[in-house]
GUZAGU-479099 format. One line per 2 residues: number of its first residue (from 0); for each residue y, x, z of N, C-alpha, C, O. Coordinates in Angstrom, 3 decimals, always signed. Example, Ala and Ser with C-alpha at 12.3 -4.5 7.8 and 13.67 -1.06 7.14 Angstrom:
! GUZAGU-479099
0> -5.690:+13.190:+7.800:-4.500:+12.300:+7.800:-3.300:+13.200:+7.800:-3.319:+14.236:+8.465 ~ -2.250:+12.850:+7.080:-1.060:+13.670:+7.140:+0.030:+12.900:+7.870:+1.138:+13.409:+8.039
***
This chain:
! GUZAGU-479099
0> +12.831:+65.971:-60.614:+14.191:+65.603:-60.958:+14.599:+66.263:-62.275:+15.208:+65.618:-63.127 ~ +14.268:+67.539:-62.445:+14.671:+68.234:-63.666:+14.105:+67.557:-64.912:+14.785:+67.457:-65.933
2> +12.865:+67.097:-64.824:+12.252:+66.414:-65.971:+12.975:+65.104:-66.271:+13.106:+64.733:-67.437 ~ +13.436:+64.414:-65.270:+14.152:+63.154:-65.469:+15.549:+63.385:-66.043:+16.021:+62.602:-66.867
4> +16.203:+64.452:-65.611:+17.578:+64.698:-66.039:+17.701:+65.060:-67.515:+18.796:+64.985:-68.073 ~ +16.610:+65.448:-68.156:+16.689:+65.743:-69.592:+16.683:+64.464:-70.418:+16.977:+64.498:-71.613
6> +16.354:+63.346:-69.801:+16.357:+62.063:-70.500:+17.781:+61.533:-70.621:+18.561:+61.600:-69.672 ~ +18.104:+61.016:-71.777:+19.447:+60.478:-72.000:+19.715:+59.317:-71.046:+18.892:+58.412:-70.902
8> +20.872:+59.356:-70.402:+21.293:+58.273:-69.518:+20.811:+58.398:-68.085:+21.160:+57.566:-67.247 ~ +20.017:+59.416:-67.782:+19.521:+59.582:-66.414:+20.430:+60.567:-65.679:+20.636:+61.698:-66.118
10> +20.961:+60.109:-64.558:+21.797:+60.941:-63.694:+21.010:+61.256:-62.428:+19.898:+60.761:-62.246 ~ +21.575:+62.064:-61.570:+20.909:+62.407:-60.311:+20.627:+61.152:-59.472:+19.502:+60.991:-58.998
12> +21.607:+60.256:-59.272:+21.301:+59.056:-58.492:+20.194:+58.184:-59.113:+19.308:+57.715:-58.399 ~ +20.241:+57.967:-60.425:+19.201:+57.125:-61.032:+17.853:+57.837:-61.029:+16.818:+57.193:-60.857
14> +17.849:+59.150:-61.214:+16.603:+59.901:-61.130:+16.004:+59.821:-59.739:+14.788:+59.699:-59.590 ~ +16.852:+59.888:-58.717:+16.351:+59.787:-57.342:+15.785:+58.397:-57.063:+14.848:+58.250:-56.278
16> +16.352:+57.384:-57.702:+15.823:+56.021:-57.535:+14.430:+55.903:-58.140:+13.551:+55.261:-57.564 ~ +14.229:+56.521:-59.301:+12.905:+56.504:-59.936:+11.891:+57.204:-59.032:+10.812:+56.670:-58.778
18> +12.231:+58.381:-58.553:+11.310:+59.121:-57.682:+11.009:+58.349:-56.401:+9.877:+58.365:-55.918 ~ +12.008:+57.679:-55.856:+11.820:+56.897:-54.635:+10.898:+55.709:-54.881:+10.072:+55.376:-54.031
20> +11.035:+55.075:-56.028:+10.128:+53.968:-56.348:+8.686:+54.460:-56.460:+7.750:+53.759:-56.074 ~ +8.517:+55.664:-56.988:+7.175:+56.216:-57.154:+6.553:+56.672:-55.838:+5.343:+56.556:-55.647
22> +7.385:+57.192:-54.928:+6.854:+57.722:-53.669:+7.909:+57.694:-52.562:+8.527:+58.717:-52.269 ~ +8.120:+56.519:-51.943:+9.140:+56.405:-50.891:+8.803:+57.208:-49.629:+9.665:+57.412:-48.774
24> +7.571:+57.655:-49.516:+7.194:+58.500:-48.391:+7.706:+59.923:-48.524:+7.732:+60.674:-47.549 ~ +8.115:+60.296:-49.737:+8.617:+61.657:-49.987:+10.078:+61.699:-50.408:+10.733:+62.731:-50.261
26> +10.602:+60.587:-50.932:+11.937:+60.600:-51.526:+12.821:+59.488:-50.963:+12.348:+58.537:-50.341 ~ +14.119:+59.646:-51.206:+15.104:+58.620:-50.898:+16.140:+58.645:-52.002:+16.270:+59.641:-52.714
28> +16.868:+57.569:-52.147:+17.869:+57.446:-53.206:+19.177:+58.084:-52.741:+19.740:+57.699:-51.716 ~ +19.645:+59.054:-53.503:+20.932:+59.670:-53.183:+22.028:+58.747:-53.713:+22.022:+58.372:-54.886
30> +22.939:+58.397:-52.866:+24.069:+57.588:-53.308:+25.307:+58.028:-52.539:+25.224:+58.795:-51.580 ~ +26.416:+57.540:-52.966:+27.700:+57.942:-52.406:+27.770:+57.713:-50.898:+28.296:+58.556:-50.170
32> +27.256:+56.602:-50.431:+27.334:+56.286:-48.998:+26.499:+57.261:-48.166:+26.994:+57.849:-47.205 ~ +25.246:+57.422:-48.538:+24.361:+58.319:-47.785:+24.900:+59.743:-47.824:+24.910:+60.432:-46.804
34> +25.354:+60.192:-49.008:+25.877:+61.545:-49.129:+27.114:+61.740:-48.254:+27.208:+62.730:-47.528 ~ +28.062:+60.804:-48.318:+29.288:+60.955:-47.527:+28.982:+61.042:-46.037:+29.608:+61.824:-45.321
36> +28.041:+60.258:-45.570:+27.705:+60.284:-44.148:+27.020:+61.603:-43.777:+27.350:+62.196:-42.750 ~ +26.077:+62.067:-44.591:+25.447:+63.361:-44.328:+26.478:+64.484:-44.362:+26.410:+65.424:-43.571
38> +27.426:+64.379:-45.278:+28.483:+65.388:-45.371:+29.355:+65.358:-44.116:+29.698:+66.403:-43.561 ~ +29.699:+64.183:-43.688:+30.521:+64.046:-42.470:+29.795:+64.612:-41.247:+30.426:+65.153:-40.339
40> +28.467:+64.483:-41.233:+27.658:+65.011:-40.134:+27.359:+66.507:-40.299:+26.679:+67.112:-39.470 ~ +27.883:+67.091:-41.386:+27.698:+68.511:-41.705:+26.230:+68.872:-41.946:+25.793:+69.978:-41.632
42> +25.485:+67.929:-42.504:+24.084:+68.175:-42.841:+23.911:+68.576:-44.299:+22.845:+69.049:-44.691 ~ +24.958:+68.388:-45.108:+24.992:+68.849:-46.498:+26.377:+69.421:-46.771:+27.342:+69.105:-46.075
44> +26.460:+70.268:-47.795:+27.735:+70.889:-48.168:+28.134:+70.461:-49.565:+27.295:+70.059:-50.372 ~ +29.434:+70.554:-49.841:+29.946:+70.299:-51.177:+30.064:+68.820:-51.489:+29.477:+67.973:-50.815
46> +30.835:+68.529:-52.527:+31.026:+67.157:-53.034:+31.308:+66.153:-51.918:+30.574:+65.173:-51.791 ~ +32.350:+66.363:-51.099:+32.605:+65.450:-49.983:+32.804:+64.002:-50.403:+32.544:+63.095:-49.612
48> +33.260:+63.765:-51.629:+33.468:+62.387:-52.082:+32.156:+61.683:-52.398:+32.104:+60.454:-52.439 ~ +31.103:+62.450:-52.619:+29.820:+61.841:-52.955:+29.699:+61.434:-54.408:+28.766:+60.721:-54.776
50> +30.625:+61.875:-55.235:+30.558:+61.568:-56.664:+30.248:+62.840:-57.442:+30.495:+63.947:-56.963 ~ +29.710:+62.675:-58.632:+29.382:+63.814:-59.477:+28.307:+64.702:-58.880:+28.347:+65.922:-59.032
52> +27.350:+64.094:-58.205:+26.318:+64.861:-57.515:+25.391:+65.571:-58.499:+25.010:+65.016:-59.529 ~ +25.041:+66.803:-58.159:+24.207:+67.639:-59.014:+22.765:+67.671:-58.506:+22.451:+67.133:-57.444
54> +21.905:+68.309:-59.282:+20.515:+68.488:-58.861:+20.462:+69.318:-57.579:+19.615:+69.071:-56.720 ~ +21.355:+70.295:-57.440:+21.403:+71.090:-56.212:+21.813:+70.230:-55.014:+21.287:+70.399:-53.914
56> +22.751:+69.310:-55.232:+23.130:+68.376:-54.167:+21.936:+67.511:-53.775:+21.703:+67.255:-52.593 ~ +21.192:+67.069:-54.769:+20.022:+66.236:-54.502:+19.002:+66.996:-53.668:+18.412:+66.429:-52.748
58> +18.788:+68.260:-53.972:+17.831:+69.066:-53.198:+18.293:+69.201:-51.747:+17.476:+69.123:-50.829 ~ +19.591:+69.403:-51.533:+20.131:+69.493:-50.174:+19.977:+68.154:-49.451:+19.604:+68.111:-48.278
60> +20.265:+67.074:-50.155:+20.112:+65.721:-49.619:+18.664:+65.480:-49.207:+18.387:+64.994:-48.111 ~ +17.750:+65.829:-50.105:+16.334:+65.606:-49.852:+15.867:+66.388:-48.633:+15.114:+65.869:-47.810
62> +16.308:+67.621:-48.519:+15.955:+68.432:-47.349:+16.473:+67.778:-46.073:+15.745:+67.670:-45.086 ~ +17.726:+67.345:-46.096:+18.333:+66.736:-44.903:+17.612:+65.460:-44.485:+17.326:+65.270:-43.302
64> +17.315:+64.584:-45.443:+16.667:+63.321:-45.042:+15.214:+63.547:-44.634:+14.683:+62.802:-43.811 ~ +14.570:+64.557:-45.195:+13.192:+64.864:-44.786:+13.153:+65.425:-43.375:+12.259:+65.087:-42.599
66> +14.114:+66.279:-43.031:+14.188:+66.810:-41.661:+14.418:+65.669:-40.680:+13.745:+65.586:-39.652 ~ +15.362:+64.794:-40.991:+15.625:+63.642:-40.125:+14.408:+62.729:-40.030:+14.113:+62.193:-38.962
68> +13.713:+62.554:-41.127:+12.521:+61.690:-41.130:+11.446:+62.232:-40.193:+10.820:+61.467:-39.460 ~ +11.231:+63.534:-40.214:+10.243:+64.129:-39.314:+10.668:+63.945:-37.865:+9.867:+63.555:-37.015
70> +11.937:+64.230:-37.593:+12.444:+64.101:-36.213:+12.349:+62.676:-35.700:+12.064:+62.454:-34.523 ~ +12.584:+61.718:-36.571:+12.632:+60.307:-36.154:+11.357:+59.535:-36.469:+11.300:+58.318:-36.292
72> +10.331:+60.252:-36.937:+9.047:+59.629:-37.277:+9.240:+58.460:-38.231:+8.792:+57.341:-37.980 ~ +9.910:+58.750:-39.315:+10.219:+57.743:-40.337:+9.941:+58.359:-41.709:+9.481:+59.496:-41.808
74> +10.222:+57.602:-42.750:+10.108:+58.141:-44.106:+11.503:+58.546:-44.593:+12.509:+58.068:-44.069 ~ +11.560:+59.420:-45.587:+12.863:+59.734:-46.166:+13.591:+58.470:-46.657:+14.811:+58.365:-46.529
76> +12.848:+57.530:-47.208:+13.454:+56.274:-47.668:+14.074:+55.509:-46.505:+15.164:+54.953:-46.638 ~ +13.383:+55.478:-45.364:+13.932:+54.809:-44.182:+15.256:+55.449:-43.748:+16.214:+54.754:-43.410
78> +15.288:+56.772:-43.764:+16.499:+57.497:-43.358:+17.637:+57.202:-44.323:+18.750:+56.887:-43.903 ~ +17.355:+57.306:-45.617:+18.391:+57.060:-46.632:+18.940:+55.639:-46.521:+20.149:+55.428:-46.614
80> +18.060:+54.680:-46.326:+18.495:+53.286:-46.207:+19.339:+53.079:-44.953:+20.334:+52.355:-44.992 ~ +18.954:+53.703:-43.844:+19.737:+53.596:-42.609:+21.123:+54.211:-42.799:+22.117:+53.644:-42.344
82> +21.198:+55.361:-43.466:+22.493:+55.984:-43.736:+23.384:+55.057:-44.556:+24.577:+54.927:-44.282 ~ +22.800:+54.418:-45.556:+23.539:+53.486:-46.401:+24.165:+52.377:-45.558:+25.357:+52.092:-45.680
84> +23.354:+51.755:-44.704:+23.847:+50.628:-43.914:+24.852:+51.054:-42.848:+25.816:+50.332:-42.597 ~ +24.650:+52.197:-42.223:+25.615:+52.678:-41.226:+26.956:+52.945:-41.900:+28.001:+52.542:-41.390
86> +26.927:+53.623:-43.042:+28.177:+53.916:-43.752:+28.870:+52.620:-44.160:+30.081:+52.480:-43.992 ~ +28.118:+51.692:-44.683:+28.697:+50.423:-45.129:+29.369:+49.686:-43.973:+30.439:+49.103:-44.148
88> +28.756:+49.709:-42.812:+29.302:+48.999:-41.657:+30.569:+49.648:-41.104:+31.406:+48.955:-40.526 ~ +30.729:+50.961:-41.269:+31.867:+51.658:-40.694:+32.927:+52.085:-41.701:+33.957:+52.633:-41.311
90> +32.699:+51.850:-42.954:+33.654:+52.256:-43.984:+34.943:+51.454:-43.862:+34.918:+50.239:-43.668 ~ +36.067:+52.151:-43.980:+37.359:+51.484:-43.890:+38.114:+51.523:-45.218:+38.822:+50.575:-45.559
92> +37.965:+52.611:-45.964:+38.700:+52.776:-47.214:+37.876:+52.294:-48.405:+36.738:+51.847:-48.259 ~ +38.481:+52.398:-49.578:+37.792:+52.093:-50.818:+36.682:+53.114:-51.027:+36.889:+54.308:-50.812
94> +35.517:+52.656:-51.442:+34.382:+53.550:-51.624:+34.623:+54.525:-52.770:+34.422:+55.730:-52.616 ~ +35.047:+54.016:-53.902:+35.344:+54.866:-55.059:+36.859:+54.909:-55.246:+37.526:+53.875:-55.222
96> +37.376:+56.073:-55.425:+38.810:+56.228:-55.669:+39.021:+56.419:-57.151:+38.327:+57.210:-57.791 ~ +39.971:+55.699:-57.694:+40.305:+55.851:-59.114:+41.196:+57.068:-59.285:+42.058:+57.330:-58.445
98> +40.996:+57.821:-60.373:+41.856:+58.986:-60.613:+43.333:+58.597:-60.622:+43.711:+57.568:-61.183 ~ +44.151:+59.423:-60.001:+45.585:+59.175:-59.966:+46.030:+58.237:-58.860:+47.208:+57.890:-58.780
100> +45.107:+57.824:-58.008:+45.481:+56.908:-56.914:+45.186:+57.522:-55.583:+45.432:+56.902:-54.549
***
């Protein structure tokens, strides 16, 4: 991730997507939905909105989805994708909040 983040235009979410494409057995894509759900489950700390995620957030995310993957005999990508769909199905509010609203 650190090597990707030095590239112009690469953020933590896009860097995680690159790593996931290269090795979905080890990585998953960090996104607002997956992060918010893990945060709600108290499996990660900080950034409750799921925006402005840092490399440290990504490491916490990766640890959480890898632990779940081992427990559920799945890949980290499978876990991340399931989190995305569960959050999408149960979300009631706007996903992104505009400043001042």
